[in-house]
C-alpha positions in Angstrom: 171.7 172.5 164.6 170.5 169.6 162.5 172.0 170.4 159.1 170.1 167.5 157.5 167.0 169.8 157.6 168.8 172.0 155.1 169.7 169.2 152.6 167.1 168.7 149.9 166.8 165.2 148.3 166.4 165.2 144.6 165.3 161.7 143.4 166.5 160.4 140.0 169.1 163.2 139.5 171.3 163.2 137.5 169.9 159.9 136.4 167.3 157.3 137.5 168.1 155.6 140.8 170.3 158.3 142.2 169.3 160.5 145.1 171.1 163.8 144.8 171.8 165.5 148.1 171.3 169.2 147.3 173.1 171.6 149.6 171.8 174.8 148.0 169.2 175.2 150.8 172.0 175.0 153.3 174.0 177.7 151.4 170.9 179.9 151.2 170.3 179.9 155.0 173.0 182.1 156.5 172.8 180.6 159.9 173.1 177.0 158.6 176.0 177.9 156.3 177.8 179.7 159.0 177.2 176.8 161.4 178.5 174.3 158.9 181.7 176.3 158.2 182.3 176.8 162.0 181.8 173.2 162.8 184.1 172.0 160.0 186.7 174.6 161.0 186.7 173.2 164.5 187.0 169.6 163.3 189.9 170.4 161.0 192.0 172.0 163.7 192.9 168.4 164.8 194.8 167.8 161.5 198.2 169.1 160.7 198.2 170.5 157.1 199.3 173.5 155.0 196.9 173.6 152.1 193.2 172.9 151.4 192.5 171.5 147.9 189.0 171.2 146.6 187.2 170.4 143.4 184.7 172.7 141.7 182.1 173.8 142.1 180.7 173.1 145.6 184.0 172.2 147.0 185.2 175.7 146.3 182.5 177.3 148.3 183.5 175.5 151.5 187.1 175.0 150.8 187.8 178.7 150.3 185.9 179.6 153.5 187.7 176.9 155.5 191.1 178.0 154.2 190.4 181.5 155.2 189.2 180.6 158.7 192.2 178.3 159.3 194.8 180.6 157.7 195.7 178.1 155.0 196.2 178.4 151.3 193.6 177.1 148.8 194.2 175.1 145.6 191.3 174.8 143.1 191.0 171.5 141.3 188.9 171.9 138.1 187.3 170.2 135.1 189.4 170.0 132.0 190.2 173.2 130.1 189.4 175.5 133.0 192.9 176.1 134.4 195.1 178.5 132.5 198.6 177.1 133.2 200.2 173.6 132.7 198.1 170.9 134.4 198.2 167.3 135.6 195.0 165.4 135.0 193.3 162.2 136.1 190.2 160.4 134.8 187.9 158.5 137.2 184.6 156.7 137.6 181.6 158.4 139.2 178.6 156.7 140.7 176.8 157.5 137.5 179.5 157.9 134.8 183.0 159.1 134.2 184.8 162.4 134.8 188.2 164.1 134.7 189.9 166.6 137.0 193.0 168.8 136.6 195.4 170.7 138.9 198.1 173.1 138.1 201.4 171.2 138.0 202.9 173.8 140.4 199.9 174.2 142.7 201.4 172.3 145.6 205.0 172.3 146.7 207.0 169.1 147.2 206.2 167.7 150.7 203.3 170.1 151.5 200.6 168.6 153.6 197.2 168.8 151.9 193.7 168.5 153.2 191.2 167.5 150.6 187.7 169.0 151.0 184.6 168.1 148.9 180.9 168.6 149.5 179.9 164.9 149.3 181.7 161.6 149.8 179.7 159.0 147.8 181.7 156.1 146.5 185.1 157.5 147.2 186.2 157.6 143.6 186.5 161.4 143.4 188.4 161.5 146.7 190.8 158.9 145.5 191.4 160.8 142.3 192.0 164.0 144.2 194.6 162.2 146.3 196.3 160.9 143.1 196.5 164.4 141.7 197.9 165.8 144.9 200.5 163.1 145.0 201.5 163.8 141.4 202.4 167.3 142.4 204.5 166.0 145.3 202.0 166.9 148.0 201.1 164.6 150.9 197.5 164.0 151.8 197.1 164.8 155.5 193.3 164.1 155.6 190.0 164.4 153.8 186.9 166.3 154.9 183.4 166.3 153.5 180.2 168.1 154.3 178.2 165.0 153.6 179.1 161.3 153.6 176.8 158.7 152.0 177.8 155.8 154.3 175.3 153.4 152.5 177.7 153.5 149.5 180.6 152.4 151.8 183.1 155.0 150.6 185.6 154.4 153.4 186.3 150.9 152.0 188.1 152.7 149.1 189.7 155.2 151.4 190.6 152.8 154.3 194.1 154.3 154.9 192.9 157.9 155.0 191.9 160.2 157.9 188.3 161.1 156.9 186.1 163.7 158.6 182.4 164.1 157.7 180.0 166.6 159.2 176.7 165.0 158.0 176.2 161.3 157.4 173.4 159.4 155.6 
């Protein structure tokens, strides 16, 4: 199945010059969504890990389903003020601004192997921040997986030492 047919391009969102890759048509199509989850599940079986960590909001959708399929635990990474317990935080640069993410300080056990999942790999900044947060908890990043990779932004340059899996590339 060609999953690109289910990705809608939104020009100039969230600001002029950005092409936003909208995955909501893929989520709406039950066959495409199931296919994407199944393909990613198969690809992730090659990585040895204990936990999937994913940022809100779209990372949750896939991360939770993948954790369920693979029999792994799931750790949510959220925007500031959304987690109810003690957190660790990290600020970072987006392609079009700045942001901050938080994780519960006890979300990952010392030495646990973590797979990072997010919907889109653009510049690599969010992925690098996710790795930093996981390492602050004592976790070890075993790999990173993405539904979409924007290769024209050269994100792997920033993630050159990481095992990266992407289902769709642009």
